[in-house]
C-alpha positions as CSV (number, residue, x, y, z in Angstrom):
1,X,-20.0,13.1,74.3
2,X,-16.4,13.9,73.6
3,X,-15.7,14.3,69.8
4,X,-12.4,14.9,68.0
5,X,-12.7,16.1,64.4
6,X,-9.5,15.7,62.4
7,X,-9.6,18.3,59.6
8,X,-11.2,21.8,59.6
9,X,-12.1,21.9,55.9
10,X,-15.7,22.2,54.7
11,X,-16.9,18.9,56.1
12,X,-15.0,18.9,59.3
13,X,-15.8,22.5,60.3
14,X,-19.5,22.2,59.5
15,X,-19.9,18.8,61.1
16,X,-17.9,19.8,64.2
17,X,-19.9,23.0,64.7
18,X,-23.2,21.1,64.3
19,X,-22.3,18.3,66.7
20,X,-21.4,21.0,69.2
21,X,-24.7,22.6,68.7
22,X,-26.3,19.2,69.5
23,X,-24.6,19.5,72.9
24,X,-21.5,17.4,72.4
25,X,-18.0,18.7,73.3
26,X,-16.1,18.9,70.0
27,X,-12.4,19.7,69.3
28,X,-11.6,20.5,65.7
29,X,-8.0,19.7,64.8
30,X,-5.8,20.9,61.9
31,X,-2.1,21.1,61.3
32,X,-2.5,24.5,59.7
33,X,-1.7,26.8,62.6
34,X,-2.8,29.9,60.7
35,X,-6.2,28.4,60.1
36,X,-6.6,27.4,63.8
37,X,-5.6,30.8,65.0
38,X,-8.1,32.4,62.6
39,X,-10.9,30.1,63.9
40,X,-10.0,30.9,67.5
41,X,-10.3,34.6,66.8
42,X,-13.7,34.2,65.2
43,X,-12.7,34.0,61.5
44,X,-14.2,31.5,59.2
45,X,-11.9,30.2,56.4
46,X,-14.8,29.2,54.1
47,X,-18.1,30.9,53.1
48,X,-21.1,29.0,54.3
49,X,-24.3,30.9,55.3
50,X,-24.8,30.9,59.1
51,X,-21.6,29.0,59.9
52,X,-19.9,32.1,61.6
53,X,-22.9,32.4,64.0
54,X,-23.0,28.7,64.7
55,X,-19.2,28.6,65.5
56,X,-19.3,31.7,67.7
57,X,-22.3,30.4,69.7
58,X,-20.7,27.1,70.5
59,X,-17.2,28.5,71.2
60,X,-18.8,30.9,73.7
61,X,-20.8,28.0,75.2
62,X,-17.6,26.0,75.8
63,X,-18.5,23.2,73.5
64,X,-16.3,23.9,70.5
65,X,-12.5,24.1,70.5
66,X,-9.8,24.4,67.9
67,X,-6.3,22.8,68.3
68,X,-3.2,22.0,66.2
69,X,-2.2,19.2,68.7
70,X,-4.5,16.2,68.6
71,X,-3.2,14.4,71.6
72,X,-5.5,15.5,74.4
73,X,-8.7,15.6,72.2
74,X,-8.1,12.1,70.8
75,X,-7.2,10.5,74.1
76,X,-10.4,11.8,75.7
77,X,-12.7,11.2,72.6
78,X,-15.6,8.8,72.5
79,X,-15.5,9.2,68.7
80,X,-12.7,10.5,66.4
81,X,-13.9,11.7,63.0
82,X,-11.6,11.7,60.0
83,X,-12.7,14.6,57.8
84,X,-9.6,15.3,55.7
85,X,-9.5,15.9,51.9
86,X,-9.6,13.1,49.4
87,X,-8.8,14.9,46.1
88,X,-8.5,13.1,42.8
89,X,-5.0,11.6,42.5
90,X,-3.1,13.2,39.7
91,X,-2.7,11.0,36.7
92,X,-5.3,8.2,37.3
93,X,-8.4,9.8,38.9
94,X,-8.3,7.5,42.0
95,X,-9.1,9.2,45.3
96,X,-5.9,10.3,47.1
97,X,-6.1,8.7,50.5
98,X,-2.8,9.8,51.9
99,X,-4.3,12.3,54.3
100,X,-6.9,9.7,55.5
101,X,-4.2,7.1,56.2
102,X,-1.9,9.7,57.9
103,X,-4.9,10.6,60.2
104,X,-5.5,6.9,61.0
105,X,-1.8,6.5,62.0
106,X,-2.0,9.6,64.3
107,X,-5.2,8.4,65.9
108,X,-3.7,4.9,66.5
109,X,-0.8,6.5,68.4
110,X,-2.9,8.7,70.6
111,X,-6.2,6.8,71.4
112,X,-6.8,5.7,74.9
113,X,-9.6,3.2,75.8
114,X,-12.3,2.1,73.5
115,X,-12.7,4.6,70.6
116,X,-14.9,4.8,67.6
117,X,-13.0,6.0,64.6
118,X,-15.4,7.5,62.1
119,X,-14.6,8.1,58.4
120,X,-16.5,11.3,57.4
121,X,-14.3,11.9,54.3
122,X,-15.6,10.5,51.1
123,X,-13.5,7.4,50.5
124,X,-13.6,4.4,48.1
125,X,-15.0,1.0,49.1
126,X,-12.6,-0.8,51.4
127,X,-11.0,2.2,52.9
128,X,-12.5,1.4,56.3
129,X,-10.9,-2.0,56.1
130,X,-7.5,-0.4,55.4
131,X,-7.9,2.1,58.3
132,X,-8.6,-0.9,60.6
133,X,-5.4,-2.7,59.4
134,X,-3.3,0.5,59.9
135,X,-4.5,1.0,63.5
136,X,-4.1,-2.7,64.4
137,X,-0.6,-2.8,63.0
138,X,0.5,0.3,65.0
139,X,-1.5,-0.6,68.2
140,X,-2.3,-4.3,68.5
141,X,-3.6,-3.6,72.0
142,X,-6.0,-0.9,71.0
143,X,-9.7,-1.2,71.6
144,X,-11.5,0.5,68.7
145,X,-14.1,0.2,66.0
146,X,-13.9,1.8,62.5
147,X,-17.2,3.2,61.2
148,X,-18.2,4.8,57.9
149,X,-20.5,7.8,58.2
150,X,-20.5,9.7,54.9
151,X,-21.6,13.3,54.6
152,X,-24.4,14.5,52.3
153,X,-23.9,18.3,52.8
154,X,-24.8,20.7,50.0
155,X,-22.6,23.7,50.0
156,X,-24.7,26.8,50.7
157,X,-27.2,24.7,52.8
158,X,-24.9,22.6,54.8
159,X,-26.1,23.5,58.3
160,X,-29.7,22.7,57.4
161,X,-28.6,19.5,55.7
162,X,-26.7,18.4,58.8
163,X,-29.5,19.2,61.3
164,X,-32.4,18.1,59.2
165,X,-31.0,15.5,56.8
166,X,-32.9,13.2,54.5
167,X,-31.1,10.3,56.2
168,X,-28.0,9.4,58.2
169,X,-25.9,6.5,57.0
170,X,-23.8,4.5,59.4
171,X,-21.7,1.6,58.2
172,X,-20.2,-0.7,60.9
173,X,-18.8,-4.1,61.4
174,X,-18.4,-3.9,65.2
175,X,-21.7,-3.6,67.2
176,X,-19.8,-1.8,70.0
177,X,-20.0,1.3,67.8
178,X,-23.7,1.3,67.4
179,X,-24.6,2.9,70.8
180,X,-21.9,5.5,70.3
181,X,-23.2,6.6,66.9
182,X,-26.8,6.5,68.1
183,X,-25.9,8.8,71.0
184,X,-24.1,11.2,68.7
185,X,-27.1,11.5,66.4
186,X,-29.7,11.3,69.2
187,X,-31.1,14.8,68.5
188,X,-32.1,13.6,65.0
189,X,-34.0,10.6,66.4
190,X,-36.3,13.1,68.0
191,X,-37.1,14.4,64.5
192,X,-37.6,10.9,63.2
193,X,-34.7,11.2,60.8
194,X,-34.1,7.8,59.1
195,X,-30.8,6.4,60.5
196,X,-29.6,3.7,58.1
197,X,-27.3,1.2,59.9
198,X,-25.5,-1.0,57.4
199,X,-22.2,-2.7,56.6
200,X,-19.1,-0.5,56.3
201,X,-18.4,-1.2,52.6
202,X,-22.1,-0.7,51.8
203,X,-22.0,2.7,53.5
204,X,-18.9,3.7,51.6
205,X,-20.6,2.8,48.3
206,X,-23.8,4.6,49.2
207,X,-22.0,7.9,49.2
208,X,-20.5,7.4,45.8
209,X,-23.7,6.0,44.3
210,X,-25.7,8.9,45.6
211,X,-23.4,11.5,44.1
212,X,-23.1,9.6,40.8
213,X,-26.9,9.4,40.4
214,X,-27.4,13.1,41.0
215,X,-24.6,13.9,38.5
216,X,-26.3,11.6,36.1
217,X,-29.6,13.5,36.5
218,X,-27.9,16.8,35.8
219,X,-26.3,15.4,32.7
220,X,-29.5,13.8,31.5
221,X,-31.4,17.1,31.6
222,X,-28.6,18.9,30.0
223,X,-28.7,16.5,27.1
224,X,-32.5,17.0,27.0
225,X,-31.9,20.7,26.8
226,X,-29.8,20.3,23.6
227,X,-32.6,18.2,22.1
228,X,-35.2,20.8,23.1
229,X,-33.2,23.4,21.2
230,X,-33.0,21.2,18.2
231,X,-36.8,20.4,18.1
232,X,-38.2,23.6,19.4
233,X,-39.3,22.4,22.9
234,X,-38.8,24.0,26.3
235,X,-36.5,22.1,28.7
236,X,-38.1,23.8,31.8
237,X,-41.5,22.4,30.9
238,X,-39.9,19.0,30.1
239,X,-38.2,19.0,33.5
240,X,-41.4,19.9,35.3
241,X,-43.4,17.4,33.3
242,X,-41.1,14.5,34.2
243,X,-40.2,15.7,37.7
244,X,-43.8,15.6,38.8
245,X,-43.5,11.8,38.4
246,X,-42.8,10.6,42.0
247,X,-40.5,8.0,40.6
248,X,-38.3,10.7,39.1
249,X,-38.6,13.8,41.2
250,X,-37.9,17.4,40.3
251,X,-34.6,18.0,42.0
252,X,-31.4,18.2,40.0
253,X,-33.4,18.7,36.8
254,X,-32.2,22.3,36.1
255,X,-30.4,22.6,32.7
256,X,-27.2,24.5,32.8
257,X,-23.5,24.6,32.0
258,X,-22.6,21.3,33.7
259,X,-21.9,20.2,37.3
260,X,-18.8,21.2,39.2
261,X,-17.7,21.6,42.8
262,X,-15.8,19.6,45.4
263,X,-17.8,16.4,45.1
264,X,-19.4,15.4,41.9
265,X,-16.4,15.6,39.6
266,X,-14.0,13.7,41.9
267,X,-16.6,11.3,43.2
268,X,-17.8,10.2,39.8
269,X,-14.3,9.7,38.6
270,X,-13.3,7.8,41.7
271,X,-16.4,5.5,41.3
272,X,-15.4,4.8,37.7
273,X,-11.9,3.9,38.8
274,X,-13.1,1.7,41.7
275,X,-15.6,-0.1,39.5
276,X,-12.9,-0.7,36.8
277,X,-10.5,-2.1,39.5
278,X,-13.1,-4.6,40.7
279,X,-14.0,-5.7,37.2
280,X,-17.6,-4.2,37.3
281,X,-17.4,-1.1,35.1
282,X,-20.1,1.6,35.5
283,X,-20.6,2.7,31.9
284,X,-23.5,5.1,32.6
285,X,-21.2,7.0,35.0
286,X,-18.3,6.9,32.6
287,X,-20.5,8.5,30.0
288,X,-21.8,11.0,32.5
289,X,-18.2,12.1,33.2
290,X,-17.4,12.4,29.5
291,X,-20.6,14.3,28.6
292,X,-20.2,16.8,31.5
293,X,-16.6,17.6,30.4
294,X,-17.9,18.3,26.9
295,X,-20.8,20.3,28.3
296,X,-18.6,23.0,29.8
297,X,-16.7,23.4,26.6
298,X,-19.9,23.6,24.6
299,X,-21.1,26.6,26.7
300,X,-18.2,28.7,25.4
301,X,-19.2,27.8,21.9
302,X,-22.7,28.8,22.7
303,X,-21.5,32.3,23.8
304,X,-19.5,32.7,20.7
305,X,-22.4,31.7,18.5
306,X,-24.7,34.2,20.3
307,X,-22.2,36.9,19.5
308,X,-22.2,36.3,15.8
309,X,-19.4,33.7,15.7
310,X,-16.5,36.0,16.6
311,X,-15.4,37.3,20.0
312,X,-12.0,38.6,19.2
313,X,-11.4,42.0,20.8
314,X,-14.9,42.0,22.3
315,X,-15.7,42.7,25.9
316,X,-17.8,40.0,27.6
317,X,-19.2,40.5,31.1
318,X,-19.6,37.4,33.3
319,X,-21.9,37.2,36.3
320,X,-21.0,34.3,38.7
321,X,-17.8,32.3,38.9
322,X,-18.3,29.8,41.7
323,X,-19.7,26.3,40.8
324,X,-23.0,27.2,42.5
325,X,-24.4,30.1,44.6
326,X,-24.0,30.6,48.3
327,X,-20.4,29.3,48.3
328,X,-16.9,30.6,47.5
329,X,-15.9,27.2,46.1
330,X,-14.3,27.4,42.6
331,X,-13.4,23.7,42.3
332,X,-14.3,22.4,38.8
333,X,-16.6,25.4,38.3
334,X,-17.9,25.7,34.7
335,X,-16.4,29.2,34.6
336,X,-13.0,27.7,34.7
337,X,-13.7,26.1,31.3
338,X,-15.9,28.8,29.7
339,X,-13.8,31.9,30.5
340,X,-10.4,30.6,29.3
341,X,-12.0,29.3,26.1
342,X,-13.4,32.7,25.4
343,X,-10.0,34.4,26.3
344,X,-8.2,32.0,23.9
345,X,-10.5,33.3,21.1
346,X,-9.5,36.9,21.9
347,X,-12.3,38.0,24.2
348,X,-11.8,40.5,27.0
349,X,-13.6,39.2,30.1
350,X,-14.8,41.3,33.1
351,X,-16.5,39.3,35.9
352,X,-18.3,39.6,39.2
353,X,-19.0,37.0,41.9
354,X,-20.3,37.9,45.4
355,X,-17.9,35.4,47.2
356,X,-15.6,33.8,44.6
357,X,-13.3,36.6,43.6
358,X,-10.5,35.9,45.9
359,X,-10.0,32.3,44.7
360,X,-10.9,33.2,41.1
361,X,-8.1,35.7,40.9
362,X,-5.6,32.9,41.2
363,X,-7.5,30.6,38.7
364,X,-8.5,33.0,36.0
365,X,-5.5,35.2,34.9
366,X,-6.3,38.0,32.6
367,X,-9.9,38.6,33.9
368,X,-10.9,42.0,35.1
369,X,-12.9,41.9,38.3
370,X,-15.8,44.3,39.0
371,X,-17.3,45.3,42.3
372,X,-20.9,44.9,41.4
373,X,-23.1,43.5,38.6
374,X,-23.8,46.7,36.7
375,X,-20.1,47.5,36.5
376,X,-19.6,44.2,34.6
377,X,-22.0,45.5,31.9
378,X,-20.0,48.7,31.1
379,X,-19.2,48.6,27.5
380,X,-19.9,44.9,27.2
381,X,-20.9,43.3,23.9
382,X,-22.6,40.5,25.8
383,X,-23.4,39.6,29.4
384,X,-23.2,35.9,30.4
385,X,-24.8,34.5,33.6
386,X,-22.8,31.4,34.7
387,X,-23.9,31.1,38.4
388,X,-27.4,31.8,39.6
389,X,-26.8,34.0,42.6
390,X,-30.0,35.5,44.0
391,X,-28.8,39.0,43.3
392,X,-28.7,38.3,39.6
393,X,-32.3,37.2,39.4
394,X,-33.9,40.6,39.4
395,X,-31.5,42.9,37.6
396,X,-32.7,46.2,36.2
397,X,-32.6,45.2,32.5
398,X,-33.1,48.7,31.3
399,X,-30.2,49.9,33.3
400,X,-28.1,47.1,32.0
401,X,-29.0,47.9,28.5
402,X,-27.9,51.6,28.8
403,X,-24.4,50.4,30.0
404,X,-23.8,47.8,27.3
405,X,-22.3,48.3,23.9
406,X,-24.8,45.6,22.6
407,X,-27.8,44.3,24.5
408,X,-27.0,40.5,24.4
409,X,-27.8,38.4,27.5
410,X,-26.7,34.8,27.5
411,X,-28.4,33.1,30.5
412,X,-26.8,29.7,31.1
413,X,-29.0,29.1,34.2
414,X,-32.4,30.0,32.7
415,X,-33.2,32.5,35.5
416,X,-35.1,34.9,33.3
417,X,-38.2,34.6,31.2
418,X,-37.4,35.1,27.5
419,X,-40.4,37.4,27.0
420,X,-39.4,39.7,29.8
421,X,-35.9,40.1,28.5
422,X,-37.1,40.6,24.9
423,X,-39.4,43.4,26.1
424,X,-36.3,45.3,27.3
425,X,-34.8,45.1,23.9
426,X,-32.2,42.3,24.5
427,X,-31.1,39.5,22.3
428,X,-31.6,36.7,24.8
429,X,-30.1,33.2,24.7
430,X,-30.7,30.6,27.3
431,X,-30.4,26.8,27.7
432,X,-32.9,24.4,26.1
433,X,-35.4,27.1,25.2
434,X,-36.1,29.3,22.2
435,X,-34.0,32.4,21.9
436,X,-35.6,35.8,22.0
């Protein structure tokens, strides 16, 4: 099939490359000429494991193309995907749909023959209806169907998620779109992947509800971690004890410094705003948003407390800046709350992240960046683990200790066993467990 993908951000690029790998002919379109030129020359503008190989393979096979001009690709497309950004609108938290609607207008002007217009971007309930109105207003003669097909990609595991998903959700109001969407995802039918066909508004809400529920699970276990510290329990054992219940499940029950990234913060906020607009407030999600914001700030206080209540003039080493491992995404990362709070109290921060340094330099002024983990420890009064990159999981603790001014390890991701760290002579502080 012929596919046009409007937007070469995270979702558009991954989705486009994966559709091409399924055997479809895909053109990824972006107005940023520099980005398109970089993609054409083999460069990848985001960090996602395996994406460079996937893109190169399909470009070489003649199934994946990159263009700034959408005209030819949209005219020839069986399906045109809208995969542009929907950031939180400044001031009110609603999703900014200006890029989505601009894409719809462009598609309307260029489409030729029956075309399925697919919203891949995360959009509030009713956006598909508005896209349909926009296209009809500009092209009353157009033959088209608007479909909702939300993405459920985890940064760092996006290719696996696209090719072996838990489910694919397709929301449609026009049955002419069903065979087109079925053919696009036909390779997944062979794997017996559940394909959920539903109404368009239902599909749009499924995406927000899924992310809100996962954000709520994270926030729940973080609050349990605080309770564990107060009563002398172990949050990891609590998480395992409840996660083995099939009704609950163990995923997203890892206590830490709060959720961040490109999805959970903006999607929970957008859901709250949508629910309020429709007179059906979602108080659990409102609380989740508030508690998570407080959580990040509380982690800075945790670091200060572990260092005796005063960090002025002290050097603190930080390992991990991105919101999660295996990505270079800094959006709403806990480090963006924790580090400035420590700096405001007079701390000198040195940090290392395997992929996030380039973006972090713009977002974290005053931070000194190191080239590897052990350099972060030089002269540090404490070492703080914020992101659980694999290379931080088996550090040589004895070597760290010799480099540090004081052997204090504050592990905000619980990747070490307290007894192991204590044996190496560290003061160890983690989340929801007894200090050592």
